Residue, then its C-alpha position, 0 to 999 in steps of 0.5 A: m023615161k024609157h021603161l025597160a025589163s031586166y033580170v035581177c036576182g033571177c026575178l023580172v022586174a020593171m026597169v026605169a032608166c032616165a037620163t038627164p043630159y044637161d046634168g051628165v046623168v044616166t040611171g038605169a037597173g039591173e045589167s041592161y042599159p037605156a036606149g041610146y046609152m053611149p059610155p062616156l069618154l074620158a081623154n088627155g088628148e092621147l090616152a083615151m078610154t070609154v067607161d061603163a056605167l058599171f064601172g069598167v071598159r066593157d068588151k061590147h060592140i056598139r055600132q061605130y063606137s069602139q069601147g076600149i083604151y087607146l093611146e093616140g098615134r100607136r097604130v099599125g101600118h098600111p093599109k088602114r093604120e088602126l089604132l092598137p088597143q091598150g087592153r081592158w079594165h074592170k073592177r073586181l067585186t065580190v061579197d061573201g066569196a061570190a058575186p054580187g048579183a046583178p044590180v038593183t039601180w045603178t047612176q053614172w055621173l059625167d063631170i065635164r068640169a074636172g073630166v071625172a066619170t062616177s058610178r054608184i051601183e046598189y046590189p040586192c045584197g045591200l052592198v053600195f059600190e061607188g067608183e071614181a075614174f079620171i085621166p089626169l091631163s098632164q100624164n098618161t094614167i088612169a086614176l080609180r078610186m072605189r068604196a064599198s058601203s054597206r046597207a045590209e043587217r049583217p056583216l059583209a065579206v067584201t074583196m075589191g079591186v082592179g082586173y085588167d085584160a092585156p090586148r089581144h091583137e096580132r101585133i102586139v106580143g107581151a107577157w105579165r110580171t108581178n113585184g108586190n103590189v104592182r102588176t105589169w103588162a110589158y109588150t113589144s107592138y110591131g106597128y107603124r113603128v116597133q114600140k117598147g112598153e109597159t102597162s102597170v096596175h098599181g094596188a092589190d085587191a083588198s079584202f075587209t069585212l063591212a059591218p052594217g053602216a060601214s064603209e072602206a075605200r081604196t085607190f088604184f093607178i093604171a100607168y102607161s109608158d112606152t117608146m114614144r112617151p115614157h112615163p114621169g113616175v106613177p103618182r101615190d097620192y090620189a086625192a093630190l092628183r085629183a087636186a092637180n087635175d081640177a087646177e088644170w081643168a079650172r085652168y082652162w075653163g077660165e079662159s073665157s065664159v058664157t052664160l046663156p038662158d037656154r039650157d039646151l045651148q048652155r049644155l052644147w057650149d059646155m059639153a063641146g069645150y069638155h070634149l075638145r079639151i080631151n080631144a086635143t092630142p100633141w099633134s092635132f085634133p082628130v075626129g075622136i081618139l078611137d079606132s072607130h073614128w077614122q083611126g084617130l087620123y087627122f083630116g085637115f077639113d075636120e081639124m078646122y071646126m075644132y080648131q075654130g071652136l077652141a080659138s073662138a072660146g078663147h082656148l088659143s094654147t090649145a087651139r094652136h096644136e093644129p097650125d103647129y101641127r101643119f107647120a110641123t109636117l109642112g116639109t112632107a106637104l111640100a114634098r108631095n107636091r114637088y117636080g122632078g129634081q127641083k127643090a120642094f120650095v120653088k113653086y107649087g105649093a104645099r098639099w097635105y094628105w085628106e087623112s094624115v098620120e101623126d108624122g104626115r108622111s103618108e096617106g091614111t085613107v083607103a081609095g075613094e072620091w075624098m082623095d080628090h079633095v083640095f078644100h083642106m089646104a083652104t081650111i088648114a090655111k084659115c087655121a094658121w091665119q085666125q091664130w094670128l088674128y086672134g092671138r097676135d104673136r107676131i113672132h109665132f105667125a112669122k116662123k109657123g103661121y106664114p109659111v103654111v097660109y103662104e104655101c097654101a096659097r101658092f098650091f092653088r095658084n099654081n096648081w089649080v087655078y084655070e083660065d080659058s079663052n073667054g076669060d073665065t077663071y075658075i078651079g078645076k075639077c075636084c071632089d067638093l063635098e063628098r055627096l056630090g061625088p067626084s070631078r065636080d065642075h066649078p066647085f063652089m066651096t073649093t073656090v070660095g076657100a081658095i079665094y079666101t086662102l089667096r087673100a088671107a096670103a096677100d094679107a099676111s104678106d103685107l104684114l110682114a112686108t114680104n113677097a109683094v109680087d105674090a101678094a098682088d097676084f094672089r089678090a088679082v086670081a081671087d077677084r077674078l075667082e069671085r067674078h066667075l063663081p057657079q049661079r043659077d036662078g039669082r043664087y050661087v050653087a053647088c057646082l057648074n051644071e049640078p041640080q043637088e043641093s049642097m051644104a057647100t052653098l054656104a061657104g061664101f059665109f061659113p066657113f070662108p067669110i068672103f062676102g058680107p050679108e048684104h051679098a045677094l047671090q050668097g044670101r039667096a043660096v043660103r036662104h035656099f038651102i035652109d028652106s030645102g036643108r032636111a032633103s040634104g042635111n047629112m054628110y051622108p044620103t041617110g036620115k031625115k034630120i039635120c045633123p049637129w055638123y051641119a046644123g052648126t054650119m047653117s046656125a053660124a052662117a044665119s048669124w053672118m047674115e044678122d038673123r035673129h031666129e035661125p041661129v037659135r033654131w038650128l043650134r037647138e036642132a043639133f042638141s035634140a040629137a044629143g046623147l044621153f050625157g049631152e055628147y055629140f053624134e055624127i048622126n043620131e036618128p035611132p034606130d037606124a042613122v046612128y053614127h060615131p058618138w062623141f064626134a068632135t068635128a060637131a063639137g067644134n062647130c056648134l061651139y063656134a055658132i054659139d060664140q058667133m052668136l055672142l061675138c062675130d067679127r065682121g067688116g072691121a068691127i065686133y058685133l056684140g049679141f047681134t044675133v041672139p034672139e030677142a027673147w033673151t034679156d039675160y046672158a053674159f060672155r067673155l070671148p076673144s076677137l079676131a080684132g086682137v081683144t077680149v070682150d067681157c059683156a053682160v046683159k041683164g034684164g035687156r040692158l048693158a050691165r057690163l062691157d070691158v075690152t082688153p086688148r092682147p100685147g101690141v094691139e094699138g088702134e081703134v076698136r069698133l063695136v056694134l050693138r043692138p040699140s035696145v040694150l044701150n036704151g037708158v045705159p050711160l056710156d063710158p066717156a071713152w067710147r065714141v058713137l060712130s053711127r046710130a041707125s034702127d037696127r044697130v048702134a056703132l061705138a069706137l074706142s082707142t086701145q090707148s085708152l083701155 
């Protein structure tokens, strides 16, 4: 509980504000906000807005959080390519011809199962205002429902409506026009592209008299249409639109399920699923559809974390945005790396920009050491390869996924692999993780990413029976790179002759799992970093804790090592940095180290880390519940595997209660599962399951897909 002070009707009163992040509820009083309050984010992957507790989009700066309304892809040109603002809406409310005064109390809810923000505000005059807002997943519209109720002992004359402030920006020119109950802001924006657009507010202010105990409700719509996305039409029925949107959200949530006994981790999983869906644009996954979040640009590195979260949670049609986007921009990535008059497709592979705009045709970042990153070619390749492994859509992979993986492999092989006279094979100097600085020698994470990419391209070539010579070369080069990874004191290190500790040293387990859990050098590197992680546990040299993004990485790496203690410990650390609604931050160590609320990269990483505790693909087998804490006796999940099957599993009272495996069309062969012996004690196995082996800490089972 946080005790604050606020003036209400001219009198100083005590304000008690509380938040329950498990339920998405924040309460307060007056016009002040509890410490750490960040307006919740609503979006459909293209249209995004923040919604204030007092019901509107307020014009107030919060550190590294652009409050406002944005449309992804509507941006200015060089050099920053910032997103163009789309204005702000606010409620218009008067009682007896005057403003109702500062609220006595207010409560705001965020329903992440349906993407709805609701505010309930009590005023000193006896008026109770309730506002509901959502953005349909299927169209660029803001839907608003307002209700005024009276607790007063006398009639109240109320006027209620929606006001809209047009954007103030030097690149936007427009004017208002009115036609009946519709007010339209028609404009031309002179940004990255010149576009014409309209923002239409549907619904006039309503005036009515409320008798004691009575209530009145009104609905409003704000529709966005422009050259890039003409509006299909404005809805007239709020209830029907809400029902259709609820059904679309239900389909999304129905693609998987996870039930955990730890409410911190359950909220992490649920919030991440919500956040990643509203952040999935028609192109790919930015860090956020907000100007404060790197202008809504696309990082090939961050995209992987969001992709993995979505894919591991069964949202494959949404996850596919990333590999589809990289295929759509492959021509530019090839042209970026061509030589002279040669065709782009000859030899040198694809190199995507560090920060890409929607068409992929130009670099979005400003000058800095990050321009020397190359590891994002590995994360881009990983997304395309895993889309095949999860989804087993051979036609899609052959057409769109394989070209991306193959050209990323050719990029590393023909540009970045060096071999000296001593037979040492290594990746040339580049910027690994930014904390390490530019021109790092023998960069560990980049090298491990290159190894993963080369081997994935070789396996993919075998799958499609193509490029056999290149496939053999890719494997040989990957093996040589692995033999010459930088090491010191019996463990891998971030770079050659680099004393600084780095999250990069976890890379051979996560995000590029090229080693098994028994690998000594990698295992000792992970243990060393976990023991000393707080000294370098943020993306930037600030704060004293582990940021949620890095905590998810440490959890996933620990699961790969078959640890049953560390994965949950680091995920709880991630939750300790959650906002009042349970939202993710890049860093949240108030008062000084507070960076980027609603940070989608952290959401993706923590979602993936939780999924890895429950279902982890390793060495041709599917490990089920292998790194959940021993104290967990009741949990359930329905998640996909990289083996092309979906596993529906439940443990009750510490014993296996349900185990169903469903293969995707075309998946044939044997499915191997590994479980802890304790969950099988006294549980009769289906005769179709064959016991491959038993040990003190694991039981391996096999099942032919033909029997499913």
